[in-house]
C-alpha positions, 0 to 999 in steps of 0.5 A: 491418106485421102479417103477413097470410095468406089462410088465417088467416081461414078457419073451417078454421084457426081455433083451437078454444077448447074444446081449448086445453089438449088436450096436458094433458088425459087420454086419456079427456078428449080422447075426451069432447072429440072426441065433443062436437065431432063432435056439431056435425058432424051439426047442421052437415050437417043444415042443408045437407039441402035443398042435399044433396037438390038435389045428389042430383037433379042427379046422378041426372038426369045418370046417367039421361042417361048422364052421369058423376059426377066427385069431385075433391079434394086430400089428405083430401078427395081420398081421401074422393072415392076411397072413394066412387068405389071402392065404387060398383061393388061396392055398386051394380054400376056400371061403374068409369067411371061414378063416378070420383075425381080426386085431386091428385097421382094414385095416388102421393098416395093412400097417401102425402101429396104436399104442394104438389100441391093448389096446381097450378091448371093440373093441375086443369084438365088432369086434367078435360081428360084424362078428357074431361069433358063437358056430360052430366057432374057434377063434385063439387069437394071442398075443406074450405077452399074455396080449394084451387087444384087443385079450382078449376082442375078446376071451371074446366075443367068449367065450360068444357065445360058440365058441372054443378058441385057444390062441397062445402066447410066454408067457407060463405063460399066465393066460388064462388056465381056459378060453380058450380051448388050449394054444400053448406057444412056449417059445423062450426066449428074443429077440435080440432087447428087446421087438421086438416080430416081431423077434423070437416070430413072427417067432414062431407065423408064424410057429404055424399058418402055422401048424394050418391052413395047416394041418387042410386043409389037414385034410379036404381033401384039398390035394391029397397026397401033391398036391394042388388039390383045387388050385385056377387058377387065374394066369398063374403060378396057371394054369400051376400048375393046369395042372401039377397036373392033368398030374401027377395024371392021366398020360395024356399029356399037351394037354389032361390035358388042355382039362380036365381042360377047361371041368371042368371049371378049377377044378382040382379035377373034372378034375382028377375024370373025367379022372380017373372014365371016367365020365362027369364033372357033373358026377364027381362033383356029385361023389366028393360030395358023397365022402366028396370032397376026391379024394382018396375016389372018385377014390379009389386010393392012389397017394403016390405010383405014387408020389414015382415013379416020384421022383425016376425017377427024381433022375435018 
């Protein structure tokens, strides 16, 4: 009887005809091969644009109602989730608990592969229970193959408590259509190295997760135009960025921007509202709270014309 495997029919395990002779090719030829294959990633993700936009709205609506976002995966998929979660606080000033990653194998698996942990369905369910996922939350399951048992266990646990579920996979045929709220499935095709989903599948997943998290943050007011106005200022680089943002928006000089930030305890939004509305730090904080933390509403001004004028000036 021919050997049958539940993995052999998956597109993530397929053999790529373009790279059959990769071990006989020159380094430059392999670089060109990989570039050509990666071009397929953007096209595959673009086909999922409407589903990605739907996912953004699901996440943004949950965050507006005090829900949280969880990204769950194993291996490369889990590490990509960790990157997204780790970058949210410094970039958008969110509390660490707002966006969290659930990694099969826990912290020990982040830096060193722990094979086998992805097969533990029950541990996925327990991980969700430990974090007390509830009906206000959104959980994004990430599995390139679509069949990772740890992820499926986590999604099952989340479904039982009524959380919204988004599934990101590179297998369009994944059998979870009737179990999750939304499937995002860029069909990237076989990898250059058969089964190595850290390649095209990983790139596609990174693109999708970038859009889901970043655009959701934009939708809840974490930017003013495309300026990072909720940036945390824990380093000299970020303090400089905060200063430049205040200078751009309020048209003050470096000394005045520094003074505003010091008086606002390095809260960029508060500093901007203080200057634009001639308010104290306490009054500016209250104004922002009344405006749903949106600068545009707090000062009644659109930043786009100022940014366009600045770009035009820089081109001269």
